[in-house]
C-alpha positions in Angstrom: 2.7 -11.0 -15.5 0.8 -13.2 -12.4 -0.5 -11.8 -9.4 2.2 -11.8 -6.6 1.3 -15.1 -4.0 0.0 -11.7 -1.0 -3.4 -10.3 -3.6 -0.9 -7.4 -3.7 1.0 -5.7 -7.1 3.0 -2.7 -7.1 3.7 -0.3 -10.5 5.1 3.2 -11.6 3.1 6.0 -13.6 4.8 7.8 -15.9 3.6 11.5 -18.2 4.7 10.5 -21.6 5.8 13.9 -23.1 6.1 15.8 -19.6 9.6 16.7 -18.4 13.0 14.9 -18.8 10.8 11.5 -17.5 8.0 11.7 -20.3 11.1 10.4 -23.3 9.7 7.6 -25.1 13.8 6.3 -24.5 13.2 7.6 -20.0 9.5 5.4 -19.7 11.0 2.2 -21.5 14.2 2.6 -19.0 11.6 3.1 -16.5 9.2 -0.1 -17.5 11.8 -2.6 -18.0 12.9 -1.8 -14.7 9.9 -2.3 -13.0 9.1 -5.4 -14.3 12.8 -6.3 -13.3 11.7 -5.9 -9.6 8.4 -7.3 -9.7 6.1 -4.0 -10.6 3.5 -5.1 -12.4 0.8 -1.8 -12.9 1.5 1.5 -15.2 -0.6 4.3 -14.6 -1.0 6.9 -17.1 -2.6 10.3 -17.7 -4.5 10.9 -20.6 -5.9 14.3 -19.8 -2.7 16.5 -17.9 -3.6 20.4 -18.4 0.1 21.1 -20.0 -0.2 18.1 -22.4 -2.3 17.3 -24.9 -4.9 14.2 -24.4 -4.8 13.4 -27.8 0.0 14.2 -28.5 0.2 11.7 -24.9 -2.1 8.8 -26.4 0.1 8.8 -29.3 3.4 8.5 -27.1 1.8 5.8 -25.1 0.8 3.5 -27.8 4.1 3.5 -29.4 5.5 2.1 -25.7 2.5 0.1 -25.3 4.2 -3.1 -27.8 7.3 -2.7 -25.1 4.8 -2.8 -21.6 3.2 -5.4 -23.1 6.6 -7.5 -23.9 7.2 -6.6 -20.7 3.8 -8.0 -18.8 3.1 -5.0 -17.5 -0.1 -3.6 -17.2 -1.0 -0.1 -18.4 -4.1 1.8 -17.0 -4.7 5.2 -17.6 -6.9 8.5 -15.9 -9.2 9.5 -18.9 -11.5 12.7 -18.7 -14.3 12.7 -21.2 -12.6 15.0 -23.1 -10.0 12.9 -23.5 -12.9 10.0 -24.6 -13.9 12.3 -26.8 -11.0 13.8 -28.9 -10.0 10.3 -29.3 -13.1 8.8 -31.1 -14.0 6.9 -27.7 -17.7 6.8 -26.3 -18.4 4.7 -22.9 -20.0 2.3 -25.2 -17.0 2.7 -27.5 -14.0 1.8 -25.9 -12.2 0.7 -29.0 -10.1 3.4 -29.4 -8.6 3.0 -26.1 -8.2 -0.7 -26.1 -6.1 0.1 -29.3 -2.9 1.6 -27.5 -2.4 -1.6 -25.3 -4.9 -0.4 -22.6 -5.4 -3.0 -19.6 -7.3 -0.5 -17.4 -9.4 2.6 -17.3 -9.8 5.5 -14.1 -13.2 7.3 -15.0 -13.5 10.5 -13.0 -15.7 13.3 -13.2 -18.3 13.5 -15.4 -19.7 10.1 -15.8 -22.4 9.0 -14.2 -23.6 5.5 -13.2 -25.3 4.2 -16.3 -22.1 5.0 -18.4 -19.5 3.7 -16.2 -21.3 0.3 -16.1 -21.8 1.5 -19.9 -18.1 1.1 -19.7 -17.8 -2.1 -17.6 -19.4 -3.7 -20.2 -16.6 -3.7 -22.9 -15.6 -6.7 -25.1 -11.6 -5.7 -25.2 -11.2 -7.1 -21.0 -10.4 -3.6 -19.8 -11.0 -2.4 -16.5 -13.0 -0.3 -14.9 -11.7 2.0 -12.0 -13.5 4.0 -9.5 -12.8 7.8 -8.2 -11.5 5.5 -4.1 -10.7 9.3 -2.9 -14.6 10.8 -3.5 -16.4 8.0 -5.0 -19.2 7.1 -1.8 -20.9 2.9 -1.3 -24.3 5.3 -2.2 -23.3 6.2 -5.7 -21.6 2.2 -6.2 -24.5 0.5 -5.5 -26.0 2.8 -8.0 -23.1 1.7 -11.0 -23.6 -1.7 -10.4 -27.4 -1.0 -10.4 -26.9 0.1 -13.7 -25.7 -3.3 -15.0 -21.9 -3.0 -14.7 -19.9 -6.0 -14.1 -18.8 -5.9 -11.2 -15.4 -8.2 -11.6 -14.1 -5.5 -14.2 -15.1 -2.8 -10.9 -12.0 -1.5 -9.1 -10.6 2.3 -7.5 -7.8 4.4 -7.1 -7.5 7.8 -4.9 -5.9 10.9 -5.8 -2.4 11.8 -5.2 -2.1 15.2 -4.6 0.4 17.7 -6.0 0.1 21.2 -4.1 1.0 20.4 -0.7 -0.9 20.6 2.9 -4.2 18.9 0.3 -3.6 15.6 1.0 -6.0 13.5 3.1 -5.1 11.8 6.1 -4.3 8.0 6.4 -7.5 7.7 8.8 -9.6 8.6 6.1 -8.1 7.1 3.3 -8.7 4.0 5.8 -12.4 5.2 5.5 -13.0 5.4 1.9 -11.0 2.1 1.4 -12.2 0.0 3.9 -15.7 0.5 2.3 -15.0 -0.4 -0.8 -13.5 -3.3 0.0 -16.0 -4.7 1.7 -17.6 -4.4 -1.4 -14.8 -6.7 -2.8 -13.7 -3.2 -4.4 -9.8 -3.5 -4.7 -8.5 0.0 -4.5 -4.7 1.6 -5.6 -3.6 4.6 -3.8 0.1 6.5 -4.2 3.4 6.9 -2.9 5.4 9.8 -3.4 9.1 9.6 -4.9 11.8 11.7 -3.1 14.0 11.2 -5.6 12.2 11.7 -8.5 9.4 13.8 -9.2 7.0 15.5 -11.0 7.1 18.8 -12.3 5.8 22.1 -12.3 6.1 22.1 -7.7 7.8 18.8 -7.8 6.2 18.6 -4.2 5.9 14.8 -4.6 2.5 13.1 -5.5 1.3 11.3 -2.9 -2.3 10.6 -2.0 -1.6 10.5 2.2 -0.3 14.4 3.0 1.9 13.2 5.1 3.2 10.5 3.4 4.5 13.9 1.3 7.8 13.7 3.4 8.1 10.5 4.4 10.8 8.2 2.6 8.3 6.2 0.4 9.3 2.6 2.3 7.8 4.6 4.9 4.3 5.5 3.9 4.2 2.0 2.1 4.0 0.4 5.5 1.5 2.7 6.3 -1.0 2.1 3.4 0.2 -1.4 4.3 -1.3 -1.7 7.3 -4.6 -0.9 7.0 -5.2 -3.4 5.7 -7.6 -2.5 2.4 -5.5 -1.5 -0.2 -4.2 -4.2 -2.7 -2.4 -2.0 -5.8 0.2 0.7 -4.8 2.1 3.3 -7.3 4.8 5.5 -7.5 2.7 8.8 -8.3 5.9 10.3 -9.0 7.5 9.6 -12.5 11.5 8.7 -11.3 11.7 7.0 -8.3 15.1 6.0 -7.5 16.3 1.7 -8.1 16.7 2.0 -4.3 13.5 3.6 -3.5 11.7 1.0 -5.9 13.0 -2.2 -4.3 12.5 -0.5 -0.6 8.7 -0.3 -1.2 8.3 -3.6 -3.1 10.2 -5.4 0.4 7.4 -4.3 1.7 4.3 -4.1 -0.4 5.8 -8.3 -1.7 6.5 -9.0 2.0 4.5 -11.1 4.4 3.5 -9.0 7.3 3.7 -5.1 8.2 7.0 -4.4 9.0 7.1 -2.5 12.4 10.3 -0.6 13.7 11.0 -1.9 17.5 14.4 -0.6 19.9 15.2 -3.8 22.2 15.1 -4.2 25.8 19.6 -3.8 27.1 18.9 -7.1 28.9 17.2 -9.1 26.5 18.5 -12.8 26.0 19.4 -15.1 22.9 15.8 -16.8 23.4 13.5 -13.9 23.6 15.7 -12.6 20.3 14.7 -15.8 18.9 11.1 -14.8 19.5 11.0 -11.5 18.3 13.1 -12.0 15.1 12.1 -15.5 14.2 8.2 -15.4 13.2 5.9 -13.2 11.5 3.6 -12.9 13.9 0.2 -12.8 13.8 -2.3 -10.4 16.0 -5.4 -13.3 17.2 -8.7 -13.7 15.8 -10.0 -13.0 19.1 -7.7 -10.0 19.0 -7.3 -8.3 23.2 -8.3 -4.5 23.8 -5.2 -3.9 25.1 -2.5 -5.9 23.8 -1.8 -7.4 20.5 -1.6 -10.9 21.0 0.8 -13.5 19.2 -0.1 -16.2 18.2 2.7 -17.6 16.6 5.7 -17.1 19.4 4.9 -19.5 22.1 5.3 -22.6 19.0 8.8 -20.9 18.3 9.8 -20.6 21.3 9.4 -24.1 22.9 7.6 -26.1 25.8 11.4 -26.7 26.8 12.8 -23.7 26.3 13.3 -21.7 29.2 12.4 -18.1 30.4 13.3 -17.0 33.3 11.8 -14.0 35.0 13.8 -11.0 35.3 12.5 -7.8 37.2 8.9 -6.1 36.1 8.5 -2.5 34.1 6.5 -0.9 33.7 4.9 -1.2 29.5 4.0 2.0 28.4 1.7 1.8 25.0 3.8 0.0 22.2 6.3 -2.3 24.7 7.1 -5.2 22.8 6.5 -8.0 25.8 7.6 -11.7 26.4 6.0 -14.3 29.6 8.1 -15.7 31.3 8.5 -18.9 33.4 5.6 -17.5 35.9 2.7 -17.3 33.5 3.4 -21.5 33.5 1.4 -22.2 30.2 1.6 -18.7 28.5 5.3 -18.8 29.1 7.0 -17.7 25.2 4.3 -15.6 24.7 5.1 -12.4 22.6 3.1 -8.8 23.2 3.1 -5.7 22.4 0.8 -3.7 24.2 -1.8 -0.9 22.7 -2.0 1.0 26.1 -0.4 1.9 29.1 -0.3 -0.9 31.2 1.4 -2.0 34.7 4.7 -3.9 35.3 4.0 -7.5 36.0 6.7 -10.2 37.3 4.8 -12.4 34.7 6.1 -10.6 32.2 9.8 -9.5 30.9 9.9 -6.3 28.2 12.2 -7.4 25.6 11.4 -4.6 23.7 9.5 -0.5 22.4 8.3 -0.3 19.0 9.4 3.4 17.6 7.4 6.3 18.1 7.4 6.8 14.5 5.4 3.4 14.2 3.6 3.8 17.3 0.4 5.0 15.6 0.5 1.1 13.1 -0.9 -0.6 16.0 -4.4 1.1 15.7 -4.9 -1.4 12.2 -3.8 -4.5 13.7 -6.9 -6.1 13.6 -8.4 -9.6 14.0 -5.3 -11.8 12.6 -3.3 -9.2 11.4 -0.1 -10.5 10.3 3.6 -7.9 11.1 6.8 -8.9 11.4 9.3 -6.8 14.1 12.1 -5.5 12.8 15.1 -4.2 15.2 16.3 -0.9 14.7 19.7 -0.9 14.8 20.9 1.6 17.2 22.0 1.0 20.9 19.4 -1.0 22.7 17.2 0.7 25.1 14.7 2.6 25.5 13.9 5.1 22.4 13.7 8.5 24.4 
């Protein structure tokens, strides 16, 4: 299956032989559902402590043909012990390639030379390093050892135990360093519906995502601008969860939820909702400026002034006719600003989404999604 136009891909996780979601029938149904909804990746582990690596690989091999027929790429988390148990080595990945895998995630136990050797495999397997622990210097050593850069990717950990996941800021720092070097990065969001045991506490990369709906977790990772592949860590997401995450991840622009001003006009509402906005490349310090709003407003459209109001962080505004050629420009404030008679307040970003503003850098695309509750400034 071709990669979507956004360059971002979606995946599910399967754990053969592990609980009711680990039967071959359940996994086959899950993969079919994923393929129908535009998911292209499948993650699994060949070194779960609760399951034999060989038994897991055998079950996975029986499903590999079905996965290939659905256009799904299989990733496997492989420890050195699993590699050895399957008769494979860094310079001989044929036993894993024969399972129908597309990518190997390598964690602890492999030095730079071993990882580089894996990337030179003749089977087209991608080699995925641990994005949560690898550092730029280590990546440079892998490349210096003769790695094929086009075969390298990175994938974060997920964290079954509550309170052990990463912060969104640390994920951004780690992932952006990798993305700047041309390395594609993957991360995990949890399901609130079908969680994996034995803890059943979700399998997120980011700790605060453990209790969030997965589409909100996906929104935060999308806002970082440096995550390319998103997996459900848990094996049993509902179809509603899968669809909601797909809408975010494959959509155009970061969705920011807003409450509209009760006096907003039809023209102003059309500016808010009528386009995908993009922050200017010469991004301002105090506000996010939409590059498309003045065009969508149209030069012949009048925007009469309303009484000026304070503009706390997250206020959505449209410049009125008193701002002359700037009339129709939509902005979102990044810090508290005073009232301005040339600026109409048209709405407010919801409190739970305010932190996303920090990731709207130069050129960032975003959508303003109107909250369905009564209009007026959120309390």
